[in-house]
N, C-alpha and C positions, 0 to 999 in steps of 0.2 A: 220238692222232688229230689231224691238222693242223687248226688253227683258222684264223679269218680273219686273225689277226695273226701267222701263221707266218712267221718271217724267212727261210725257205728260198726260194731262187729256183727256180721250176720250169724244167726244161730246155727246155720248149716255148716259153718266153718269150725264150730266148736262141738264136734260130734262124738267126743269121747268123754269119759268121766274119770277124774283123778281125785286122789285124797292127798291133802297136804298135812304133813306131820311135823311135830317139833320134839326135841329130846327133853326128857325130864330125868334128872339124876336124883335118886333117892338113897338115903343111907342104908347100908347093908348090915349094920350092927357090928362090923369088924373094922371100923375106921376107914372104910372104903365106901364107894357108891356103886349102885347098879343103874345103868341107863335103860330107860324104857322109852318107847315112842308113843305119843298120844296125838290124836287128831286135833288139829287147830279148830277151835269153835267156828262153826259155819263153813268148814272146808271138807266135809265128808264126801260130797259128790259134786265137785267143781267141774263145770263144762270146760273142755279144753280142746284145742287143736294140737296135733302132733306132727312134727317134721324131724326127719333124721338128718344129721349133719353129713353132707356129702364131701366136705373138705377134709382131707386127711390132716391130722395134727401130729406134731412130734410127740412121742411118748404115749401114743394111744395103744400101747401094749404093755402089759406088766409081766414080769418073770417071777414065778413062784414054784418051788419044788421041781425045778428043772423043766418047767413047762411054760409056754407063752400063752397069755390070756389076752385076747383083744378087748378093747374098751369101746363101748358104744356111747356116742354122744347124741342126745335127743333134746329138741326144743319143744316145750309145752307153752302154748299161747292161751292165756286166760283173760277174762275181763278184768279191768282195773279194780283194785280193792283199796280204797283210800284209807280204811281203818286198819289195814294189815301191813306190817313190814316184813316181807319175805326176804330171807337172806340165805347165806350159805350154811347156816345151821339147820335148815329145814331139809326135808326129803319129800319126794313124791312117790305115791304108790299108785300104780296103774295095773289093775288086775292082780296078778301074782308077782309082778316085777317091781323092783324098788330102785329108785334113782336118787342120787345125792344132788342137791341143788348146788351148782357151782357159781351161778350169778343170776340175779333178777334184774331185767332191763325194762324200762318204760320207753318204748320206741318214740323217738322225736319229742319226748316229754309231753305228749298229747293227753296223757292220763285217760286213755281209752282201753289200753291193754297192757299186760305184763308178759314178757317172754322169759320163761324159766329155762336157763341153759343148764342141762343136767347130764350126769354121767351115770350109766347103769352100774349097779352093784351086782356082780355075778359071783356066786360062791365058787371057790377054787375047786376045780375038778368036775364042774357040772357043765352041761350043755343045755341050750334051750330046745 
């Protein structure tokens, strides 16, 4: 019988689908590279839970072209993936929104879930 300390993540808590992408740099033919983003194999529709950071942080606004742009911090909780090393080079796509992964944490080292702490990428001069 499941107890209160049951390490299993209930599927109802992971009610969103995200895509995890990694960068691939390809030569552009002019001694430079072009960065494209490709989906990590097996990470096209990853079940995830979403929570927005309610704690304000220093520097969560950027200044560009004489305008202030707020930064949104989001945590995505996914099931533990032992064969995948998610790091700050990856990004998360949720619908049409894109988030840079800032860190990936395995809570209490239980290897049942991974929390991706992310920052939303917002095009300068746009609103949601």
